[in-house]
N, C-alpha and C positions, 0 to 999 in steps of 0.2 A: 488327478492322482493325489492321494492323501500323503501327508508327511511320512507316515509309516511306510507306505508303498515306496515312496521316493527313497527313504533310507535303505529298505530291503534291496531295491534296484541297484543303488550305488554300491552296497555291500557285495552283491552278486558280481557286479562289474569289476569291483576291486579284486575279488578272489579270481576271477577269470584272467585279469591282467597279471596277477602273481604267478598263476600257473604257466601262462604263456612266457613270461620273463624267465622263470626257472628253466624252462625248455630251451630258450634261446641262449641262456647262460651256459647251459650244459648240454649241447647238441648230442653228445655221445649217449646220453640217457633217453633219448627219443627213439621210439620204434621206427624201423626194425633195428634189431641189435647190430652192432658193429663187431668185426672180429676182435679177438683179444689183442690189446695194443695200448697205445698211449696217445693222448692229445698233444700235438705239437705246437699248434697256433690257432687262435680264434680271432676272427675279425668280425665286425658288425656294422650295420647301417640300419637305424631306426628313423624312419620318416615320420615326422609329426602328423602329417596329413596322408599317410600311406602305410605301406607295408613295413613290418619289422623283419629284418633278415639277418642271419648270423651264419657264418661259414666256419667250419672246423677242419683243420688239416689233422688227420689221424694216421699215426704210424702203426702199421699191422705188425705185431710182434713175431709172426711166423716168417717174415721176409727180412733178411738182414740189410742189404744196401738199398732195396727198393720197397715197395709195398706201402706207398702213401695213397690214402683216399681223401677225398674232400666231401664233406656233408653240408648241404645248405638246408636250413630250417626257415621257413617263411611263415609269418603270422599276419593275416590280413586283418589288422586291428579295427579298422573302422567298419569292416563288414561283419563283425561280430555282434554289434549292438544294432538290433533291428527296431526301427521305430515305425509304427503304423497308426493310422487314424482309425478310431472306432466309429461306428455309425452315429454315435452321439456327439462326435467332434472332440473326444478326449484322446490325447496322445497316450498310447500304451507302449511301454518298453518291454522288449523281451531280450534277455541275455542268454547266450548259449551256455549250456552246462559245462562244457570243456572247450578250450580254445581249438580252433581248426588249424592244425599245423600241416604244412606241406613240406615233405622231406624228399631230398634227392641226394644220391651218392654217386661218385664216379672216381675211377682211378686218376692219379696225377702222375705225370711223367717225372720220375725222380730227378732226371738231369736238370729240367727247368726248375724244379724246387730248389735243388742244391745250389743253383746259381743265385736265386733270390735269397736263399738263406745266407750265403756268403756275403751278399750285399747288406743284408740285415744286420750281420755281426759287425759291420763297419760303421753303422749309423751312429751319429752322436746322440746322446741321451738329451732330449729337449729340456731347456730350462723350465722351472715351474713358473706358471703364469698366474699372477694375482691381479686379474682384471676386475672391473666393476661387477657387481651382482646385478642381475636383471632378469627379466621375464621375456621369453619369445614364444609366440604361438605357432610359428611354423619354421621349418628348417630340418636339418638332418643331424642326428647324433651318430658320429663314427667312432670306432674304437679298435684297438687290437690289444690282445693279451697273450703272453707267453709264460708258461709256468714250467718250472723244473724242480727237481728234488730240494735244491738249497736256495733258490732265488725265483722271483717272478717279476714280470713287468706288465703293467696295465696303463694304457694311455687312451683317453677319451676326449673328443672335441666336438663342438657344435658348429656345424656348416663352415665357418671360417676360422681356422686354427691360428694361433699366434705365429708370426712371421718365422721364427726360428724352429718351428716344427715342420716346415715345408719338406725337408728331406725324408722324414718319417711318413708324411702324408703322401709323398710321391711313391715311396716304397710300398705303402698300403695300397695305392692305386694299381700298381703292377701285380701284387699279390691278388688283389680283387679280380683283376683281368684274367690271371692264370686260372683261378678258381672257376670263374665263369666260362672260360674257354673249355674246361673239362666237363662241365655239367650241361644237361639239357636245358633248353630255354625255360625260364621261370614263367609261371602263370601270371598273366598280367592282371591288374586290379580291374574290377568292373567300372 
């Protein structure tokens, strides 16, 4: 493959990743449309050697005390770039034109969510962590984000968070479990 073809391949791959990340960051914008409402909480799990998944807790505006939905958006990142060998022995790269996103929605039992939300309100805000910079080739990036009219919170960690973040990570795990309990099983990677 020529340098020009390599550059074009990498540019297409970069655009594909940007499109997928935009969808994972804003699951409410992925089809099918959600009912009129408000994003309540988003959590994510981006596996360096696997799927990228994001969950959004959505509050349906037409229902006062209930009306929570969870949406899971999955991007099979490594499955998007297909490599094949041509008869001449040259590796050819093909990049999908749009990311293949799998979406699943399900209702969430309000009582279970309200319990977790009450626990979340009591969590201590973790200290900032100024660890050494480094590079990791495999692992999982986790995060949670909550936005409101006058404030927001976003926390993200790589595989093993700082020790004082454990209460937040345990809460994240319980939220993740609730969301997955509500949703149909996710498609497994090939």
